[in-house]
BALO-768441 format. One record per residue (C-alpha): residue number from 1; residue in three letters; x, y, z. Coordinates in Angstrom, 1 decimal. Layout:
BEGIN
fiba seq NUM | type ALA | xx X | yy Y | zz Z .
...
END
This chain:
BEGIN
fiba seq 1 | type MET | xx 2.8 | yy -9.4 | zz 1.9 .
fiba seq 2 | type ILE | xx 4.3 | yy -5.8 | zz -0.6 .
fiba seq 3 | type ALA | xx 1.7 | yy -4.0 | zz -0.6 .
fiba seq 4 | type LEU | xx -1.9 | yy -3.8 | zz 0.9 .
fiba seq 5 | type GLY | xx -4.7 | yy -2.2 | zz -1.2 .
fiba seq 6 | type ILE | xx -8.0 | yy -0.8 | zz 0.5 .
fiba seq 7 | type ASP | xx -10.8 | yy 0.1 | zz -1.5 .
fiba seq 8 | type THR | xx -14.4 | yy 1.0 | zz -0.3 .
fiba seq 9 | type VAL | xx -17.4 | yy -1.3 | zz -1.8 .
fiba seq 10 | type ASP | xx -21.0 | yy -1.1 | zz -0.4 .
fiba seq 11 | type ASP | xx -20.2 | yy -0.1 | zz 2.7 .
fiba seq 12 | type GLN | xx -17.8 | yy -2.6 | zz 3.7 .
fiba seq 13 | type TYR | xx -13.9 | yy -2.9 | zz 3.0 .
fiba seq 14 | type GLU | xx -12.5 | yy -5.1 | zz 0.5 .
fiba seq 15 | type ILE | xx -8.2 | yy -5.6 | zz 1.0 .
fiba seq 16 | type SER | xx -6.3 | yy -6.6 | zz -1.3 .
fiba seq 17 | type LEU | xx -3.0 | yy -8.0 | zz -0.6 .
fiba seq 18 | type GLN | xx 0.1 | yy -8.2 | zz -3.0 .
fiba seq 19 | type VAL | xx 2.3 | yy -11.5 | zz -1.8 .
fiba seq 20 | type VAL | xx 5.4 | yy -13.2 | zz -3.2 .
fiba seq 21 | type ASP | xx 5.2 | yy -16.2 | zz -4.3 .
fiba seq 22 | type PRO | xx 8.1 | yy -18.1 | zz -3.0 .
fiba seq 23 | type SER | xx 8.4 | yy -20.9 | zz -5.4 .
fiba seq 24 | type GLN | xx 8.3 | yy -18.1 | zz -8.1 .
fiba seq 25 | type MET | xx 11.5 | yy -16.9 | zz -6.5 .
fiba seq 26 | type SER | xx 13.8 | yy -19.5 | zz -6.7 .
fiba seq 27 | type ARG | xx 16.9 | yy -18.8 | zz -9.0 .
fiba seq 28 | type ASN | xx 17.9 | yy -22.3 | zz -10.4 .
fiba seq 29 | type ARG | xx 13.6 | yy -21.9 | zz -11.5 .
fiba seq 30 | type ALA | xx 12.2 | yy -20.9 | zz -14.8 .
fiba seq 31 | type MET | xx 8.9 | yy -18.2 | zz -14.3 .
fiba seq 32 | type GLU | xx 6.0 | yy -20.1 | zz -15.3 .
fiba seq 33 | type ARG | xx 3.9 | yy -17.4 | zz -13.8 .
fiba seq 34 | type SER | xx 4.3 | yy -14.2 | zz -12.1 .
fiba seq 35 | type PRO | xx 5.8 | yy -13.9 | zz -8.6 .
fiba seq 36 | type THR | xx 3.5 | yy -12.6 | zz -6.7 .
fiba seq 37 | type ILE | xx 0.0 | yy -13.1 | zz -5.8 .
fiba seq 38 | type VAL | xx -3.6 | yy -10.8 | zz -5.2 .
fiba seq 39 | type PHE | xx -5.8 | yy -12.4 | zz -2.9 .
fiba seq 40 | type SER | xx -8.8 | yy -10.7 | zz -1.9 .
fiba seq 41 | type SER | xx -11.5 | yy -10.3 | zz 0.6 .
fiba seq 42 | type ARG | xx -14.6 | yy -7.9 | zz 2.3 .
fiba seq 43 | type ALA | xx -15.5 | yy -7.1 | zz 5.1 .
fiba seq 44 | type ASP | xx -17.0 | yy -4.7 | zz 7.8 .
fiba seq 45 | type THR | xx -13.5 | yy -4.5 | zz 9.2 .
fiba seq 46 | type LEU | xx -9.8 | yy -4.5 | zz 8.0 .
fiba seq 47 | type PHE | xx -9.6 | yy -7.3 | zz 11.1 .
fiba seq 48 | type GLU | xx -12.3 | yy -9.5 | zz 9.6 .
fiba seq 49 | type ALA | xx -11.2 | yy -8.8 | zz 6.1 .
fiba seq 50 | type LEU | xx -7.6 | yy -10.4 | zz 7.0 .
fiba seq 51 | type ARG | xx -8.9 | yy -13.0 | zz 8.5 .
fiba seq 52 | type LYS | xx -11.6 | yy -14.3 | zz 6.5 .
fiba seq 53 | type LEU | xx -8.2 | yy -14.7 | zz 4.0 .
fiba seq 54 | type THR | xx -7.0 | yy -17.2 | zz 5.5 .
fiba seq 55 | type THR | xx -9.0 | yy -19.3 | zz 3.6 .
fiba seq 56 | type GLU | xx -8.1 | yy -18.7 | zz 0.9 .
fiba seq 57 | type SER | xx -3.9 | yy -19.2 | zz 1.4 .
fiba seq 58 | type SER | xx -2.3 | yy -21.6 | zz 3.2 .
fiba seq 59 | type ARG | xx 0.1 | yy -19.1 | zz 4.5 .
fiba seq 60 | type LYS | xx -0.8 | yy -16.3 | zz 7.4 .
fiba seq 61 | type MET | xx -0.4 | yy -13.1 | zz 5.9 .
fiba seq 62 | type TYR | xx 3.4 | yy -12.2 | zz 7.6 .
fiba seq 63 | type MET | xx 3.1 | yy -8.0 | zz 7.5 .
fiba seq 64 | type SER | xx 6.0 | yy -7.0 | zz 8.4 .
fiba seq 65 | type HIS | xx 7.5 | yy -6.9 | zz 5.2 .
fiba seq 66 | type LEU | xx 4.5 | yy -4.4 | zz 4.1 .
fiba seq 67 | type LYS | xx 6.2 | yy -1.2 | zz 1.0 .
fiba seq 68 | type PHE | xx 3.3 | yy -0.1 | zz 0.1 .
fiba seq 69 | type VAL | xx -0.7 | yy 0.8 | zz 1.2 .
fiba seq 70 | type ILE | xx -2.7 | yy 1.9 | zz -1.7 .
fiba seq 71 | type PHE | xx -6.2 | yy 3.7 | zz -1.4 .
fiba seq 72 | type ASP | xx -8.6 | yy 4.2 | zz -3.8 .
fiba seq 73 | type GLU | xx -9.7 | yy 8.1 | zz -3.6 .
fiba seq 74 | type ASN | xx -13.1 | yy 6.9 | zz -2.5 .
fiba seq 75 | type THR | xx -11.7 | yy 5.5 | zz 1.4 .
fiba seq 76 | type ALA | xx -9.3 | yy 8.6 | zz 1.4 .
fiba seq 77 | type ARG | xx -12.2 | yy 11.3 | zz 1.5 .
fiba seq 78 | type LYS | xx -14.1 | yy 9.1 | zz 4.0 .
fiba seq 79 | type GLY | xx -10.3 | yy 9.2 | zz 6.4 .
fiba seq 80 | type ILE | xx -7.7 | yy 6.7 | zz 6.1 .
fiba seq 81 | type LYS | xx -7.5 | yy 7.3 | zz 10.2 .
fiba seq 82 | type LYS | xx -8.7 | yy 3.8 | zz 11.3 .
fiba seq 83 | type PRO | xx -7.4 | yy 2.2 | zz 8.9 .
fiba seq 84 | type LEU | xx -3.6 | yy 3.5 | zz 9.5 .
fiba seq 85 | type ASP | xx -4.7 | yy 3.0 | zz 13.3 .
fiba seq 86 | type PHE | xx -5.6 | yy -0.7 | zz 12.9 .
fiba seq 87 | type LEU | xx -2.2 | yy -1.2 | zz 11.1 .
fiba seq 88 | type PHE | xx -0.2 | yy 0.2 | zz 14.1 .
fiba seq 89 | type ARG | xx -1.5 | yy -1.6 | zz 16.5 .
fiba seq 90 | type ASP | xx -0.6 | yy -5.1 | zz 14.6 .
fiba seq 91 | type HIS | xx 2.7 | yy -6.3 | zz 16.8 .
fiba seq 92 | type GLU | xx 3.8 | yy -7.5 | zz 13.1 .
fiba seq 93 | type VAL | xx 3.7 | yy -4.0 | zz 10.7 .
fiba seq 94 | type ARG | xx 6.7 | yy -2.0 | zz 10.6 .
fiba seq 95 | type PRO | xx 5.7 | yy 2.0 | zz 10.1 .
fiba seq 96 | type ASP | xx 8.1 | yy 2.5 | zz 7.1 .
fiba seq 97 | type PHE | xx 5.9 | yy 1.6 | zz 4.0 .
fiba seq 98 | type HIS | xx 4.6 | yy 4.3 | zz 1.7 .
fiba seq 99 | type LEU | xx 1.4 | yy 5.6 | zz 1.1 .
fiba seq 100 | type ALA | xx -0.3 | yy 6.5 | zz -2.4 .
fiba seq 101 | type ILE | xx -4.1 | yy 7.1 | zz -3.4 .
fiba seq 102 | type VAL | xx -4.8 | yy 5.7 | zz -6.5 .
fiba seq 103 | type ARG | xx -7.4 | yy 7.9 | zz -8.7 .
fiba seq 104 | type GLY | xx -9.7 | yy 7.6 | zz -11.4 .
fiba seq 105 | type SER | xx -8.9 | yy 3.1 | zz -10.3 .
fiba seq 106 | type SER | xx -9.4 | yy 0.5 | zz -7.1 .
fiba seq 107 | type ALA | xx -6.5 | yy 0.0 | zz -5.0 .
fiba seq 108 | type LYS | xx -7.0 | yy -3.5 | zz -5.5 .
fiba seq 109 | type ASP | xx -6.5 | yy -2.2 | zz -9.5 .
fiba seq 110 | type ALA | xx -3.0 | yy -0.9 | zz -8.0 .
fiba seq 111 | type VAL | xx -2.5 | yy -3.7 | zz -6.1 .
fiba seq 112 | type SER | xx -2.8 | yy -6.7 | zz -9.2 .
fiba seq 113 | type PHE | xx -0.9 | yy -4.7 | zz -11.7 .
fiba seq 114 | type VAL | xx 2.0 | yy -6.6 | zz -13.4 .
fiba seq 115 | type ALA | xx 4.9 | yy -4.5 | zz -14.1 .
fiba seq 116 | type PRO | xx 7.1 | yy -4.8 | zz -17.0 .
fiba seq 117 | type THR | xx 10.7 | yy -3.8 | zz -15.5 .
fiba seq 118 | type GLU | xx 10.7 | yy -5.6 | zz -12.2 .
fiba seq 119 | type VAL | xx 10.1 | yy -9.2 | zz -11.2 .
fiba seq 120 | type LEU | xx 7.6 | yy -7.8 | zz -7.8 .
fiba seq 121 | type PRO | xx 5.3 | yy -4.9 | zz -8.8 .
fiba seq 122 | type ALA | xx 5.4 | yy -3.2 | zz -5.2 .
fiba seq 123 | type MET | xx 9.2 | yy -2.6 | zz -5.9 .
fiba seq 124 | type ASP | xx 8.5 | yy -1.2 | zz -9.1 .
fiba seq 125 | type MET | xx 5.9 | yy 1.5 | zz -7.8 .
fiba seq 126 | type TYR | xx 8.5 | yy 1.2 | zz -4.6 .
fiba seq 127 | type LYS | xx 11.5 | yy 2.7 | zz -6.6 .
fiba seq 128 | type ALA | xx 9.0 | yy 4.7 | zz -9.6 .
fiba seq 129 | type LEU | xx 8.0 | yy 6.8 | zz -6.9 .
fiba seq 130 | type LYS | xx 11.3 | yy 7.2 | zz -5.5 .
fiba seq 131 | type VAL | xx 12.6 | yy 8.5 | zz -9.1 .
fiba seq 132 | type SER | xx 9.5 | yy 10.6 | zz -9.9 .
fiba seq 133 | type GLU | xx 10.0 | yy 12.3 | zz -6.9 .
fiba seq 134 | type LYS | xx 13.3 | yy 13.2 | zz -7.9 .
fiba seq 135 | type THR | xx 12.3 | yy 14.6 | zz -10.6 .
fiba seq 136 | type TRP | xx 9.0 | yy 15.6 | zz -11.0 .
fiba seq 137 | type ALA | xx 8.0 | yy 18.4 | zz -8.2 .
fiba seq 138 | type PRO | xx 4.6 | yy 17.6 | zz -7.8 .
fiba seq 139 | type THR | xx 5.3 | yy 13.9 | zz -6.6 .
fiba seq 140 | type SER | xx 6.2 | yy 13.4 | zz -2.8 .
fiba seq 141 | type ALA | xx 6.9 | yy 10.1 | zz -1.6 .
fiba seq 142 | type VAL | xx 5.5 | yy 10.2 | zz 1.9 .
fiba seq 143 | type ASP | xx 6.3 | yy 7.3 | zz 4.1 .
fiba seq 144 | type VAL | xx 3.5 | yy 6.7 | zz 7.2 .
fiba seq 145 | type LYS | xx 6.4 | yy 8.2 | zz 9.7 .
fiba seq 146 | type ASP | xx 6.4 | yy 11.5 | zz 7.9 .
fiba seq 147 | type LEU | xx 3.0 | yy 11.3 | zz 7.8 .
fiba seq 148 | type LEU | xx 2.1 | yy 11.2 | zz 11.4 .
fiba seq 149 | type GLN | xx 4.8 | yy 13.4 | zz 12.1 .
fiba seq 150 | type ARG | xx 3.2 | yy 15.9 | zz 9.8 .
fiba seq 151 | type LEU | xx -0.3 | yy 15.4 | zz 11.3 .
fiba seq 152 | type THR | xx 0.5 | yy 16.7 | zz 14.4 .
fiba seq 153 | type LYS | xx 2.2 | yy 19.5 | zz 13.6 .
fiba seq 154 | type GLU | xx 0.3 | yy 22.7 | zz 13.8 .
fiba seq 155 | type GLY | xx -1.0 | yy 24.2 | zz 10.7 .
fiba seq 156 | type ILE | xx 0.6 | yy 21.6 | zz 8.8 .
fiba seq 157 | type GLU | xx -1.3 | yy 19.5 | zz 5.7 .
fiba seq 158 | type PRO | xx 0.7 | yy 16.4 | zz 5.3 .
fiba seq 159 | type CYS | xx -0.8 | yy 16.9 | zz 1.2 .
fiba seq 160 | type SER | xx 0.4 | yy 20.4 | zz 0.7 .
fiba seq 161 | type TYR | xx 3.8 | yy 19.9 | zz 2.8 .
fiba seq 162 | type ARG | xx 6.5 | yy 19.8 | zz 0.2 .
fiba seq 163 | type HIS | xx 4.6 | yy 22.2 | zz -1.8 .
fiba seq 164 | type SER | xx 4.6 | yy 24.7 | zz 0.7 .
fiba seq 165 | type ILE | xx 8.6 | yy 24.5 | zz 1.9 .
fiba seq 166 | type GLU | xx 9.0 | yy 24.6 | zz -2.0 .
fiba seq 167 | type GLN | xx 7.4 | yy 28.3 | zz -2.0 .
fiba seq 168 | type SER | xx 9.1 | yy 29.1 | zz 1.3 .
fiba seq 169 | type GLU | xx 12.4 | yy 28.7 | zz 0.0 .
END
């Protein structure tokens, strides 16, 4: 799994996972379809939604390669503390993924997006974020470790952190 989308639908979490299809990543094989598959599930908790996916996939969702967690705006406004807490309690999750919030769309749509420039859509998002951060001031790449450090500092709002640094310089 390289990207996780988290939406709120009818007071439930809907998760969408972008998973690499290993059969499509072979160099010796012509691509017949997208190298990623998106699985979705809806439940009252993230844990339950992830477990429900075992009925759709023959493989366990291995979360250590997670590059992105994407929230829809509605879920982000309700709070990301519970979903992040759940992820950090999973022993497979490494705290080096990036966070994004989509406006005007769902996290499921963002995770399902097929990028024309990269084989793996989540890697396209990651590279686009890094390039945008370097060339366009309003964009800031924040991984989850940075966010947690900012949340523990008094008087610093994580979303406006970069803007406040630029103003003080």
